[in-house]
Biopython code that builds the backbone (N, CA, C, O; Angstrom):
import numpy as np
from Bio.PDB.StructureBuilder import StructureBuilder

atoms = [
    (1, "MET", "N", (-6.503, 11.792, 31.953)),
    (1, "MET", "CA", (-5.543, 12.481, 31.067)),
    (1, "MET", "C", (-5.550, 11.923, 29.694)),
    (1, "MET", "O", (-5.411, 10.703, 29.604)),
    (2, "PRO", "N", (-5.694, 12.643, 28.572)),
    (2, "PRO", "CA", (-5.753, 12.132, 27.304)),
    (2, "PRO", "C", (-4.404, 11.713, 26.809)),
    (2, "PRO", "O", (-3.385, 12.292, 27.185)),
    (3, "VAL", "N", (-4.390, 10.703, 25.964)),
    (3, "VAL", "CA", (-3.207, 10.113, 25.364)),
    (3, "VAL", "C", (-3.347, 10.024, 23.933)),
    (3, "VAL", "O", (-4.480, 10.068, 23.452)),
    (4, "GLY", "N", (-2.238, 9.892, 23.124)),
    (4, "GLY", "CA", (-2.330, 9.651, 21.701)),
    (4, "GLY", "C", (-3.049, 10.899, 21.001)),
    (4, "GLY", "O", (-2.829, 12.074, 21.298)),
    (5, "ARG", "N", (-3.902, 10.473, 20.069)),
    (5, "ARG", "CA", (-4.611, 11.450, 19.231)),
    (5, "ARG", "C", (-5.452, 12.507, 20.133)),
    (5, "ARG", "O", (-5.578, 13.696, 19.838)),
    (6, "GLU", "N", (-6.023, 11.862, 21.315)),
    (6, "GLU", "CA", (-6.788, 12.750, 22.071)),
    (6, "GLU", "C", (-5.929, 13.799, 22.639)),
    (6, "GLU", "O", (-6.370, 14.939, 22.787)),
    (7, "ALA", "N", (-4.623, 13.452, 22.994)),
    (7, "ALA", "CA", (-3.708, 14.491, 23.636)),
    (7, "ALA", "C", (-3.401, 15.443, 22.515)),
    (7, "ALA", "O", (-3.187, 16.619, 22.809)),
    (8, "SER", "N", (-3.354, 15.048, 21.232)),
    (8, "SER", "CA", (-2.900, 16.018, 20.199)),
    (8, "SER", "C", (-4.124, 16.866, 20.019)),
    (8, "SER", "O", (-3.946, 18.060, 19.780)),
    (9, "TRP", "N", (-5.360, 16.389, 20.105)),
    (9, "TRP", "CA", (-6.645, 17.141, 19.880)),
    (9, "TRP", "C", (-6.671, 18.269, 21.041)),
    (9, "TRP", "O", (-7.006, 19.428, 20.796)),
    (10, "ALA", "N", (-6.274, 17.810, 22.370)),
    (10, "ALA", "CA", (-6.369, 18.762, 23.460)),
    (10, "ALA", "C", (-5.267, 19.861, 23.352)),
    (10, "ALA", "O", (-5.468, 21.032, 23.671)),
    (11, "LEU", "N", (-4.104, 19.386, 22.881)),
    (11, "LEU", "CA", (-3.087, 20.263, 22.707)),
    (11, "LEU", "C", (-3.406, 21.371, 21.623)),
    (11, "LEU", "O", (-3.243, 22.565, 21.872)),
    (12, "TYR", "N", (-3.853, 20.922, 20.450)),
    (12, "TYR", "CA", (-4.120, 21.782, 19.331)),
    (12, "TYR", "C", (-5.354, 22.555, 19.372)),
    (12, "TYR", "O", (-5.428, 23.694, 18.912)),
    (13, "ARG", "N", (-6.357, 21.916, 19.944)),
    (13, "ARG", "CA", (-7.680, 22.494, 19.890)),
    (13, "ARG", "C", (-8.178, 23.066, 21.221)),
    (13, "ARG", "O", (-9.221, 23.720, 21.206)),
    (14, "GLY", "N", (-7.567, 22.886, 22.289)),
    (14, "GLY", "CA", (-7.886, 23.330, 23.495)),
    (14, "GLY", "C", (-9.007, 22.506, 24.121)),
    (14, "GLY", "O", (-9.447, 21.496, 23.572)),
    (15, "PRO", "N", (-9.439, 22.954, 25.253)),
    (15, "PRO", "CA", (-10.490, 22.182, 25.954)),
    (15, "PRO", "C", (-11.873, 22.295, 25.262)),
    (15, "PRO", "O", (-12.548, 23.324, 25.300)),
    (16, "VAL", "N", (-12.234, 21.183, 24.641)),
    (16, "VAL", "CA", (-13.467, 21.053, 24.002)),
    (16, "VAL", "C", (-14.165, 19.695, 24.262)),
    (16, "VAL", "O", (-13.528, 18.721, 24.664)),
    (17, "LYS", "N", (-15.475, 19.665, 24.022)),
    (17, "LYS", "CA", (-16.178, 18.393, 24.381)),
    (17, "LYS", "C", (-16.067, 17.522, 23.099)),
    (17, "LYS", "O", (-16.628, 17.829, 22.048)),
    (18, "LEU", "N", (-15.322, 16.438, 23.260)),
    (18, "LEU", "CA", (-15.116, 15.453, 22.142)),
    (18, "LEU", "C", (-16.380, 14.497, 22.095)),
    (18, "LEU", "O", (-17.044, 14.167, 23.078)),
    (19, "PRO", "N", (-16.581, 14.139, 20.882)),
    (19, "PRO", "CA", (-17.599, 13.060, 20.708)),
    (19, "PRO", "C", (-17.156, 11.716, 21.434)),
    (19, "PRO", "O", (-15.993, 11.585, 21.816)),
    (20, "GLU", "N", (-18.011, 10.824, 21.596)),
    (20, "GLU", "CA", (-17.735, 9.538, 22.147)),
    (20, "GLU", "C", (-16.688, 8.896, 21.281)),
    (20, "GLU", "O", (-16.764, 8.982, 20.055)),
    (21, "PRO", "N", (-15.681, 8.235, 21.902)),
    (21, "PRO", "CA", (-14.743, 7.479, 21.185)),
    (21, "PRO", "C", (-15.451, 6.332, 20.288)),
    (21, "PRO", "O", (-16.530, 5.813, 20.576)),
    (22, "GLY", "N", (-14.687, 6.033, 19.185)),
    (22, "GLY", "CA", (-15.232, 4.880, 18.375)),
    (22, "GLY", "C", (-15.245, 3.554, 19.118)),
    (22, "GLY", "O", (-15.009, 3.457, 20.323)),
    (23, "MET", "N", (-15.556, 2.487, 18.268)),
    (23, "MET", "CA", (-15.650, 1.126, 18.803)),
    (23, "MET", "C", (-14.251, 0.633, 19.367)),
    (23, "MET", "O", (-14.207, -0.282, 20.190)),
    (24, "GLN", "N", (-13.230, 1.198, 18.949)),
    (24, "GLN", "CA", (-11.931, 0.713, 19.469)),
    (24, "GLN", "C", (-11.538, 1.511, 20.692)),
    (24, "GLN", "O", (-10.438, 1.313, 21.208)),
    (25, "GLY", "N", (-12.433, 2.459, 21.210)),
    (25, "GLY", "CA", (-12.083, 3.193, 22.378)),
    (25, "GLY", "C", (-11.294, 4.458, 22.170)),
    (25, "GLY", "O", (-10.924, 5.143, 23.124)),
    (26, "ASP", "N", (-11.032, 4.771, 20.881)),
    (26, "ASP", "CA", (-10.190, 5.927, 20.663)),
    (26, "ASP", "C", (-10.798, 6.657, 19.408)),
    (26, "ASP", "O", (-11.929, 6.426, 18.979)),
    (27, "TYR", "N", (-9.921, 7.559, 18.875)),
    (27, "TYR", "CA", (-10.490, 8.401, 17.705)),
    (27, "TYR", "C", (-9.872, 8.010, 16.450)),
    (27, "TYR", "O", (-9.794, 8.851, 15.555)),
    (28, "HIS", "N", (-9.398, 6.765, 16.266)),
    (28, "HIS", "CA", (-8.687, 6.207, 15.187)),
    (28, "HIS", "C", (-9.912, 6.247, 14.069)),
    (28, "HIS", "O", (-11.043, 5.867, 14.375)),
    (29, "GLU", "N", (-9.607, 6.709, 12.835)),
    (29, "GLU", "CA", (-10.538, 6.778, 11.696)),
    (29, "GLU", "C", (-11.586, 7.825, 11.914)),
    (29, "GLU", "O", (-12.724, 7.670, 11.469)),
    (30, "ALA", "N", (-11.205, 8.964, 12.635)),
    (30, "ALA", "CA", (-12.034, 10.024, 12.859)),
    (30, "ALA", "C", (-11.857, 11.215, 11.914)),
    (30, "ALA", "O", (-10.769, 11.402, 11.369)),
    (31, "CYS", "N", (-12.910, 12.031, 11.706)),
    (31, "CYS", "CA", (-12.729, 13.158, 10.861)),
    (31, "CYS", "C", (-11.802, 14.159, 11.535)),
    (31, "CYS", "O", (-11.944, 14.407, 12.732)),
    (32, "VAL", "N", (-10.885, 14.725, 10.826)),
    (32, "VAL", "CA", (-9.843, 15.571, 11.411)),
    (32, "VAL", "C", (-10.382, 16.921, 11.864)),
    (32, "VAL", "O", (-9.628, 17.715, 12.426)),
    (33, "ILE", "N", (-11.676, 17.210, 11.636)),
    (33, "ILE", "CA", (-12.247, 18.317, 11.968)),
    (33, "ILE", "C", (-13.199, 18.220, 13.310)),
    (33, "ILE", "O", (-13.039, 18.947, 14.290)),
    (34, "CYS", "N", (-14.128, 17.294, 13.206)),
    (34, "CYS", "CA", (-14.994, 17.056, 14.273)),
    (34, "CYS", "C", (-14.800, 15.838, 15.190)),
    (34, "CYS", "O", (-15.487, 15.677, 16.199)),
    (35, "MET", "N", (-13.837, 14.988, 14.801)),
    (35, "MET", "CA", (-13.387, 13.798, 15.662)),
    (35, "MET", "C", (-14.511, 12.707, 15.578)),
    (35, "MET", "O", (-14.440, 11.747, 16.345)),
    (36, "ARG", "N", (-15.508, 12.803, 14.716)),
    (36, "ARG", "CA", (-16.430, 11.676, 14.656)),
    (36, "ARG", "C", (-16.042, 10.634, 13.568)),
    (36, "ARG", "O", (-15.509, 10.995, 12.518)),
    (37, "GLY", "N", (-16.301, 9.434, 13.821)),
    (37, "GLY", "CA", (-15.789, 8.445, 12.918)),
    (37, "GLY", "C", (-16.414, 8.618, 11.499)),
    (37, "GLY", "O", (-17.592, 8.939, 11.348)),
    (38, "THR", "N", (-15.566, 8.389, 10.485)),
    (38, "THR", "CA", (-16.033, 8.526, 9.153)),
    (38, "THR", "C", (-15.091, 7.578, 8.198)),
    (38, "THR", "O", (-13.929, 7.276, 8.471)),
    (39, "ASP", "N", (-15.755, 7.197, 7.114)),
    (39, "ASP", "CA", (-14.990, 6.483, 6.171)),
    (39, "ASP", "C", (-14.841, 7.267, 4.856)),
    (39, "ASP", "O", (-14.656, 6.680, 3.790)),
    (40, "SER", "N", (-14.929, 8.695, 4.958)),
    (40, "SER", "CA", (-14.871, 9.501, 3.718)),
    (40, "SER", "C", (-13.681, 10.534, 3.920)),
    (40, "SER", "O", (-13.201, 10.730, 5.036)),
    (41, "GLY", "N", (-13.270, 11.131, 2.868)),
    (41, "GLY", "CA", (-12.215, 12.027, 2.891)),
    (41, "GLY", "C", (-11.867, 12.521, 1.573)),
    (41, "GLY", "O", (-12.644, 12.416, 0.624)),
    (42, "MET", "N", (-10.657, 13.087, 1.480)),
    (42, "MET", "CA", (-10.194, 13.597, 0.199)),
    (42, "MET", "C", (-8.686, 13.528, 0.160)),
    (42, "MET", "O", (-8.106, 13.340, 1.229)),
    (43, "ALA", "N", (-7.994, 13.656, -0.938)),
    (43, "ALA", "CA", (-6.545, 13.648, -1.017)),
    (43, "ALA", "C", (-6.048, 14.995, -1.624)),
    (43, "ALA", "O", (-6.735, 15.646, -2.411)),
    (44, "PHE", "N", (-4.873, 15.347, -1.226)),
    (44, "PHE", "CA", (-4.241, 16.532, -1.780)),
    (44, "PHE", "C", (-2.812, 16.132, -2.207)),
    (44, "PHE", "O", (-2.057, 15.498, -1.470)),
    (45, "VAL", "N", (-2.497, 16.548, -3.445)),
    (45, "VAL", "CA", (-1.163, 16.345, -4.014)),
    (45, "VAL", "C", (-0.417, 17.609, -4.280)),
    (45, "VAL", "O", (-0.768, 18.333, -5.213)),
    (46, "GLY", "N", (0.522, 17.895, -3.567)),
    (46, "GLY", "CA", (1.392, 19.142, -3.787)),
    (46, "GLY", "C", (2.150, 19.380, -2.456)),
    (46, "GLY", "O", (2.311, 18.470, -1.643)),
    (47, "PRO", "N", (2.593, 20.590, -2.273)),
    (47, "PRO", "CA", (3.459, 20.962, -1.159)),
    (47, "PRO", "C", (2.813, 20.959, 0.178)),
    (47, "PRO", "O", (1.584, 21.023, 0.185)),
    (48, "ALA", "N", (3.422, 20.898, 1.270)),
    (48, "ALA", "CA", (2.821, 20.970, 2.593)),
    (48, "ALA", "C", (1.906, 22.079, 2.796)),
    (48, "ALA", "O", (0.850, 21.939, 3.414)),
    (49, "GLU", "N", (2.336, 23.318, 2.223)),
    (49, "GLU", "CA", (1.461, 24.493, 2.461)),
    (49, "GLU", "C", (0.125, 24.332, 1.938)),
    (49, "GLU", "O", (-0.804, 24.945, 2.465)),
    (50, "MET", "N", (-0.073, 23.515, 0.885)),
    (50, "MET", "CA", (-1.467, 23.258, 0.255)),
    (50, "MET", "C", (-2.251, 22.586, 1.342)),
    (50, "MET", "O", (-3.405, 22.982, 1.506)),
    (51, "VAL", "N", (-1.822, 21.691, 2.058)),
    (51, "VAL", "CA", (-2.638, 20.882, 3.071)),
    (51, "VAL", "C", (-2.983, 21.860, 4.124)),
    (51, "VAL", "O", (-4.142, 21.847, 4.539)),
    (52, "VAL", "N", (-2.125, 22.721, 4.622)),
    (52, "VAL", "CA", (-2.450, 23.707, 5.647)),
    (52, "VAL", "C", (-3.507, 24.588, 5.098)),
    (52, "VAL", "O", (-4.481, 24.846, 5.806)),
    (53, "ALA", "N", (-3.404, 25.090, 3.864)),
    (53, "ALA", "CA", (-4.476, 25.902, 3.309)),
    (53, "ALA", "C", (-5.816, 25.227, 3.073)),
    (53, "ALA", "O", (-6.860, 25.871, 3.176)),
    (54, "ALA", "N", (-5.800, 23.923, 2.754)),
    (54, "ALA", "CA", (-7.041, 23.158, 2.651)),
    (54, "ALA", "C", (-7.641, 23.071, 3.957)),
    (54, "ALA", "O", (-8.855, 23.247, 4.055)),
    (55, "LEU", "N", (-6.923, 22.813, 4.998)),
    (55, "LEU", "CA", (-7.500, 22.762, 6.412)),
    (55, "LEU", "C", (-8.186, 24.014, 6.755)),
    (55, "LEU", "O", (-9.318, 24.042, 7.236)),
    (56, "SER", "N", (-7.438, 25.102, 6.482)),
    (56, "SER", "CA", (-8.029, 26.427, 6.731)),
    (56, "SER", "C", (-9.386, 26.668, 5.976)),
    (56, "SER", "O", (-10.316, 27.259, 6.525)),
    (57, "VAL", "N", (-9.458, 26.194, 4.709)),
    (57, "VAL", "CA", (-10.675, 26.344, 3.960)),
    (57, "VAL", "C", (-11.823, 25.420, 4.595)),
    (57, "VAL", "O", (-13.015, 25.720, 4.524)),
    (58, "LEU", "N", (-11.377, 24.358, 5.172)),
    (58, "LEU", "CA", (-12.312, 23.494, 5.830)),
    (58, "LEU", "C", (-12.799, 24.074, 7.059)),
    (58, "LEU", "O", (-13.831, 23.595, 7.529)),
    (59, "GLY", "N", (-12.213, 25.052, 7.672)),
    (59, "GLY", "CA", (-12.771, 25.799, 8.803)),
    (59, "GLY", "C", (-11.847, 25.656, 9.975)),
    (59, "GLY", "O", (-12.177, 26.088, 11.080)),
    (60, "VAL", "N", (-10.669, 25.045, 9.758)),
    (60, "VAL", "CA", (-9.693, 25.117, 11.009)),
    (60, "VAL", "C", (-9.012, 26.412, 10.951)),
    (60, "VAL", "O", (-8.585, 26.891, 9.901)),
    (61, "PRO", "N", (-8.911, 27.009, 12.181)),
    (61, "PRO", "CA", (-8.177, 28.325, 12.229)),
    (61, "PRO", "C", (-6.724, 28.083, 11.684)),
    (61, "PRO", "O", (-6.145, 27.001, 11.783)),
    (62, "ASP", "N", (-6.197, 29.214, 11.097)),
    (62, "ASP", "CA", (-4.878, 29.078, 10.426)),
    (62, "ASP", "C", (-3.762, 28.564, 11.397)),
    (62, "ASP", "O", (-2.992, 27.680, 11.022)),
    (63, "ASP", "N", (-3.685, 29.062, 12.518)),
    (63, "ASP", "CA", (-2.612, 28.441, 13.512)),
    (63, "ASP", "C", (-2.767, 27.080, 13.885)),
    (63, "ASP", "O", (-1.797, 26.345, 14.067)),
    (64, "GLU", "N", (-4.038, 26.684, 14.015)),
    (64, "GLU", "CA", (-4.365, 25.224, 14.265)),
    (64, "GLU", "C", (-4.161, 24.329, 13.056)),
    (64, "GLU", "O", (-3.841, 23.150, 13.205)),
    (65, "ALA", "N", (-4.328, 24.829, 11.963)),
    (65, "ALA", "CA", (-4.321, 24.059, 10.692)),
    (65, "ALA", "C", (-2.822, 23.586, 10.486)),
    (65, "ALA", "O", (-2.560, 22.426, 10.168)),
    (66, "ALA", "N", (-1.891, 24.520, 10.679)),
    (66, "ALA", "CA", (-0.447, 24.107, 10.607)),
    (66, "ALA", "C", (-0.042, 23.014, 11.702)),
    (66, "ALA", "O", (0.714, 22.080, 11.434)),
    (67, "LEU", "N", (-0.583, 23.206, 12.886)),
    (67, "LEU", "CA", (-0.351, 22.219, 13.857)),
    (67, "LEU", "C", (-0.993, 20.857, 13.634)),
    (67, "LEU", "O", (-0.372, 19.824, 13.883)),
    (68, "THR", "N", (-2.270, 20.857, 13.154)),
    (68, "THR", "CA", (-2.972, 19.696, 12.777)),
    (68, "THR", "C", (-2.308, 18.912, 11.645)),
    (68, "THR", "O", (-2.281, 17.682, 11.651)),
    (69, "ALA", "N", (-1.765, 19.668, 10.661)),
    (69, "ALA", "CA", (-1.129, 19.094, 9.547)),
    (69, "ALA", "C", (0.263, 18.466, 10.079)),
    (69, "ALA", "O", (0.604, 17.349, 9.689)),
    (70, "ALA", "N", (0.952, 19.112, 10.860)),
    (70, "ALA", "CA", (2.226, 18.600, 11.408)),
    (70, "ALA", "C", (1.994, 17.303, 12.208)),
    (70, "ALA", "O", (2.784, 16.363, 12.124)),
    (71, "ALA", "N", (0.946, 17.272, 12.950)),
    (71, "ALA", "CA", (0.475, 16.073, 13.760)),
    (71, "ALA", "C", (0.222, 14.944, 12.804)),
    (71, "ALA", "O", (0.608, 13.797, 13.032)),
    (72, "ALA", "N", (-0.491, 15.329, 11.639)),
    (72, "ALA", "CA", (-0.798, 14.210, 10.705)),
    (72, "ALA", "C", (0.476, 13.647, 10.004)),
    (72, "ALA", "O", (0.509, 12.469, 9.650)),
    (73, "TRP", "N", (1.475, 14.457, 9.814)),
    (73, "TRP", "CA", (2.699, 14.058, 9.101)),
    (73, "TRP", "C", (3.658, 13.352, 10.030)),
    (73, "TRP", "O", (4.523, 12.574, 9.628)),
    (74, "GLY", "N", (3.447, 13.680, 11.348)),
    (74, "GLY", "CA", (4.441, 13.137, 12.391)),
    (74, "GLY", "C", (5.683, 14.003, 12.465)),
    (74, "GLY", "O", (6.747, 13.534, 12.868)),
    (75, "THR", "N", (5.551, 15.288, 12.071)),
    (75, "THR", "CA", (6.637, 16.188, 12.193)),
    (75, "THR", "C", (6.498, 17.238, 13.354)),
    (75, "THR", "O", (5.412, 17.424, 13.902)),
    (76, "PRO", "N", (7.652, 17.926, 13.713)),
    (76, "PRO", "CA", (7.467, 18.869, 14.747)),
    (76, "PRO", "C", (6.466, 20.031, 14.231)),
    (76, "PRO", "O", (6.356, 20.292, 13.034)),
    (77, "PRO", "N", (5.801, 20.654, 15.170)),
    (77, "PRO", "CA", (4.898, 21.784, 14.788)),
    (77, "PRO", "C", (5.577, 22.804, 14.021)),
    (77, "PRO", "O", (6.717, 23.162, 14.317)),
    (78, "GLY", "N", (4.895, 23.317, 12.994)),
    (78, "GLY", "CA", (5.532, 24.301, 12.189)),
    (78, "GLY", "C", (6.307, 23.848, 11.012)),
    (78, "GLY", "O", (6.743, 24.653, 10.189)),
    (79, "THR", "N", (6.499, 22.470, 10.916)),
    (79, "THR", "CA", (7.295, 21.797, 9.794)),
    (79, "THR", "C", (6.438, 20.809, 9.053)),
    (79, "THR", "O", (5.356, 20.424, 9.495)),
    (80, "GLY", "N", (6.931, 20.429, 7.968)),
    (80, "GLY", "CA", (6.270, 19.488, 7.144)),
    (80, "GLY", "C", (7.223, 18.832, 6.106)),
    (80, "GLY", "O", (8.380, 19.235, 5.985)),
    (81, "PRO", "N", (6.759, 17.895, 5.417)),
    (81, "PRO", "CA", (7.597, 17.235, 4.394)),
    (81, "PRO", "C", (7.875, 18.286, 3.272)),
    (81, "PRO", "O", (7.131, 19.250, 3.087)),
    (82, "HIS", "N", (9.005, 18.033, 2.530)),
    (82, "HIS", "CA", (9.388, 18.949, 1.458)),
    (82, "HIS", "C", (9.073, 18.267, 0.140)),
    (82, "HIS", "O", (9.048, 17.039, 0.048)),
    (83, "GLY", "N", (8.836, 19.072, -0.869)),
    (83, "GLY", "CA", (8.469, 18.700, -2.129)),
    (83, "GLY", "C", (7.031, 18.401, -2.390)),
    (83, "GLY", "O", (6.162, 18.847, -1.640)),
    (84, "GLU", "N", (6.759, 17.686, -3.391)),
    (84, "GLU", "CA", (5.339, 17.201, -3.702)),
    (84, "GLU", "C", (5.133, 15.852, -3.164)),
    (84, "GLU", "O", (5.938, 14.927, -3.265)),
    (85, "PHE", "N", (3.882, 15.810, -2.529)),
    (85, "PHE", "CA", (3.609, 14.540, -1.932)),
    (85, "PHE", "C", (2.043, 14.453, -1.736)),
    (85, "PHE", "O", (1.349, 15.460, -1.878)),
    (86, "THR", "N", (1.531, 13.287, -1.425)),
    (86, "THR", "CA", (0.077, 13.104, -1.293)),
    (86, "THR", "C", (-0.243, 13.038, 0.199)),
    (86, "THR", "O", (0.459, 12.368, 0.956)),
    (87, "THR", "N", (-1.292, 13.727, 0.618)),
    (87, "THR", "CA", (-1.863, 13.671, 2.002)),
    (87, "THR", "C", (-3.228, 13.411, 1.926)),
    (87, "THR", "O", (-3.944, 14.162, 1.264)),
    (88, "VAL", "N", (-3.711, 12.395, 2.548)),
    (88, "VAL", "CA", (-5.141, 12.014, 2.686)),
    (88, "VAL", "C", (-5.616, 12.461, 3.905)),
    (88, "VAL", "O", (-5.056, 12.198, 4.969)),
    (89, "LEU", "N", (-6.767, 13.220, 3.789)),
    (89, "LEU", "CA", (-7.420, 13.700, 5.072)),
    (89, "LEU", "C", (-8.766, 13.039, 5.240)),
    (89, "LEU", "O", (-9.564, 12.972, 4.305)),
    (90, "ARG", "N", (-9.003, 12.564, 6.407)),
    (90, "ARG", "CA", (-10.231, 11.863, 6.673)),
    (90, "ARG", "C", (-11.184, 12.937, 7.151)),
    (90, "ARG", "O", (-11.000, 13.467, 8.247)),
    (91, "VAL", "N", (-12.225, 13.287, 6.346)),
    (91, "VAL", "CA", (-13.129, 14.332, 6.566)),
    (91, "VAL", "C", (-14.616, 13.844, 6.354)),
    (91, "VAL", "O", (-14.848, 13.123, 5.383)),
    (92, "CYS", "N", (-15.595, 14.186, 7.180)),
    (92, "CYS", "CA", (-16.859, 13.695, 7.099)),
    (92, "CYS", "C", (-17.620, 14.681, 6.105)),
    (92, "CYS", "O", (-17.155, 15.753, 5.718)),
    (93, "GLN", "N", (-18.744, 14.206, 5.786)),
    (93, "GLN", "CA", (-19.591, 15.026, 4.798)),
    (93, "GLN", "C", (-20.022, 16.283, 5.397)),
    (93, "GLN", "O", (-19.998, 17.344, 4.774)),
    (94, "ASP", "N", (-20.437, 16.164, 6.663)),
    (94, "ASP", "CA", (-20.889, 17.340, 7.395)),
    (94, "ASP", "C", (-19.950, 18.499, 7.454)),
    (94, "ASP", "O", (-20.318, 19.653, 7.234)),
    (95, "CYS", "N", (-18.619, 18.132, 7.785)),
    (95, "CYS", "CA", (-17.645, 19.140, 7.880)),
    (95, "CYS", "C", (-17.223, 19.732, 6.470)),
    (95, "CYS", "O", (-16.850, 20.899, 6.353)),
    (96, "ALA", "N", (-17.303, 18.881, 5.453)),
    (96, "ALA", "CA", (-16.884, 19.274, 4.170)),
    (96, "ALA", "C", (-17.902, 20.177, 3.392)),
    (96, "ALA", "O", (-17.591, 20.913, 2.456)),
    (97, "LYS", "N", (-19.139, 20.023, 3.897)),
    (97, "LYS", "CA", (-20.303, 20.699, 3.048)),
    (97, "LYS", "C", (-20.194, 22.242, 2.903)),
    (97, "LYS", "O", (-20.683, 22.826, 1.935)),
    (98, "SER", "N", (-19.543, 22.870, 3.892)),
    (98, "SER", "CA", (-19.434, 24.406, 3.743)),
    (98, "SER", "C", (-18.093, 24.829, 2.989)),
    (98, "SER", "O", (-17.721, 26.000, 2.922)),
    (99, "SER", "N", (-17.442, 23.806, 2.456)),
    (99, "SER", "CA", (-16.239, 24.024, 1.692)),
    (99, "SER", "C", (-16.308, 23.723, 0.276)),
    (99, "SER", "O", (-17.250, 23.004, -0.057)),
    (100, "PRO", "N", (-15.530, 24.109, -0.612)),
    (100, "PRO", "CA", (-15.588, 23.818, -2.076)),
    (100, "PRO", "C", (-15.177, 22.374, -2.388)),
    (100, "PRO", "O", (-15.320, 21.902, -3.516)),
    (101, "PHE", "N", (-14.629, 21.636, -1.290)),
    (101, "PHE", "CA", (-14.134, 20.333, -1.455)),
    (101, "PHE", "C", (-15.238, 19.262, -1.315)),
    (101, "PHE", "O", (-16.155, 19.364, -0.500)),
    (102, "LYS", "N", (-15.093, 18.275, -2.128)),
    (102, "LYS", "CA", (-16.089, 17.119, -2.091)),
    (102, "LYS", "C", (-15.394, 15.926, -1.544)),
    (102, "LYS", "O", (-14.218, 15.680, -1.815)),
    (103, "VAL", "N", (-16.173, 15.145, -0.727)),
    (103, "VAL", "CA", (-15.598, 13.914, -0.118)),
    (103, "VAL", "C", (-16.019, 12.676, -0.850)),
    (103, "VAL", "O", (-17.030, 12.692, -1.553)),
    (104, "GLY", "N", (-15.272, 11.594, -0.710)),
    (104, "GLY", "CA", (-15.643, 10.322, -1.327)),
    (104, "GLY", "C", (-15.142, 9.201, -0.246)),
    (104, "GLY", "O", (-14.530, 9.477, 0.786)),
    (105, "LEU", "N", (-15.473, 8.028, -0.623)),
    (105, "LEU", "CA", (-14.974, 6.919, 0.192)),
    (105, "LEU", "C", (-13.433, 6.791, 0.123)),
    (105, "LEU", "O", (-12.818, 6.899, -0.938)),
    (106, "LEU", "N", (-12.919, 6.584, 1.174)),
    (106, "LEU", "CA", (-11.391, 6.468, 1.304)),
    (106, "LEU", "C", (-10.873, 5.285, 0.587)),
    (106, "LEU", "O", (-9.684, 5.284, 0.266)),
    (107, "VAL", "N", (-11.629, 4.276, 0.298)),
    (107, "VAL", "CA", (-11.111, 3.117, -0.443)),
    (107, "VAL", "C", (-11.873, 3.164, -1.766)),
    (107, "VAL", "O", (-13.035, 3.566, -1.827)),
    (108, "GLY", "N", (-11.206, 2.755, -2.780)),
    (108, "GLY", "CA", (-11.786, 2.661, -4.145)),
    (108, "GLY", "C", (-11.531, 3.910, -4.969)),
    (108, "GLY", "O", (-10.926, 4.866, -4.482)),
    (109, "PRO", "N", (-11.951, 3.908, -6.110)),
    (109, "PRO", "CA", (-11.819, 5.055, -7.102)),
    (109, "PRO", "C", (-12.462, 6.390, -6.832)),
    (109, "PRO", "O", (-12.178, 7.386, -7.496)),
    (110, "THR", "N", (-13.325, 6.395, -5.856)),
    (110, "THR", "CA", (-14.167, 7.602, -5.703)),
    (110, "THR", "C", (-13.523, 8.681, -4.813)),
    (110, "THR", "O", (-14.146, 9.702, -4.522)),
    (111, "LEU", "N", (-12.208, 8.432, -4.363)),
    (111, "LEU", "CA", (-11.630, 9.423, -3.523)),
    (111, "LEU", "C", (-11.301, 10.739, -4.249)),
    (111, "LEU", "O", (-10.404, 10.695, -5.091)),
    (112, "PRO", "N", (-11.901, 11.857, -4.026)),
    (112, "PRO", "CA", (-11.551, 13.162, -4.740)),
    (112, "PRO", "C", (-10.034, 13.435, -4.463)),
    (112, "PRO", "O", (-9.575, 13.241, -3.337)),
    (113, "THR", "N", (-9.258, 13.887, -5.498)),
    (113, "THR", "CA", (-7.926, 14.234, -5.362)),
    (113, "THR", "C", (-7.778, 15.641, -5.962)),
    (113, "THR", "O", (-8.155, 15.893, -7.107)),
    (114, "TYR", "N", (-7.225, 16.532, -5.162)),
    (114, "TYR", "CA", (-6.959, 17.818, -5.517)),
    (114, "TYR", "C", (-5.505, 18.095, -5.712)),
    (114, "TYR", "O", (-4.698, 17.721, -4.861)),
    (115, "ARG", "N", (-5.118, 18.749, -6.818)),
    (115, "ARG", "CA", (-3.711, 19.041, -7.163)),
    (115, "ARG", "C", (-3.540, 20.435, -7.243)),
    (115, "ARG", "O", (-4.277, 21.082, -7.988)),
    (116, "TRP", "N", (-2.522, 21.073, -6.463)),
    (116, "TRP", "CA", (-2.277, 22.436, -6.500)),
    (116, "TRP", "C", (-0.823, 22.676, -6.923)),
    (116, "TRP", "O", (-0.390, 23.825, -7.020)),
]
sb = StructureBuilder()
sb.init_structure("model")
sb.init_model(0)
sb.init_chain("A")
sb.init_seg("    ")
for serial, (resi, resn, name, xyz) in enumerate(atoms, 1):
    if name == "N":
        sb.init_residue(resn, " ", resi, " ")
    sb.init_atom(name, np.array(xyz, "f"), 0.0, 1.0, " ", f" {name:<3s}", serial, name[0])
structure = sb.get_structure()
């Protein structure tokens, strides 16, 4: 029975074959799209709807994008923070290559930041 993030994945994405867990035995520090470990991503500054739209552009179906974003924020499904805020998404290069977004290392000055 999956627990934690794996349970969220199963709830939001349905029955799929997950990649092997990382060195910690879980999916901590995994790409939000494919669940493989990565140290790259991007940041979004703006309203909650912007993050949901970005996930959709990255290939997550619209209904799942809202659920994925809510899980990332720790809010009930269909809700999110109010106002302008920063959300960092961990996304691997392979998952981002079909989108207009660029990824960079999550640490240091190379993290691409998108403002809407």
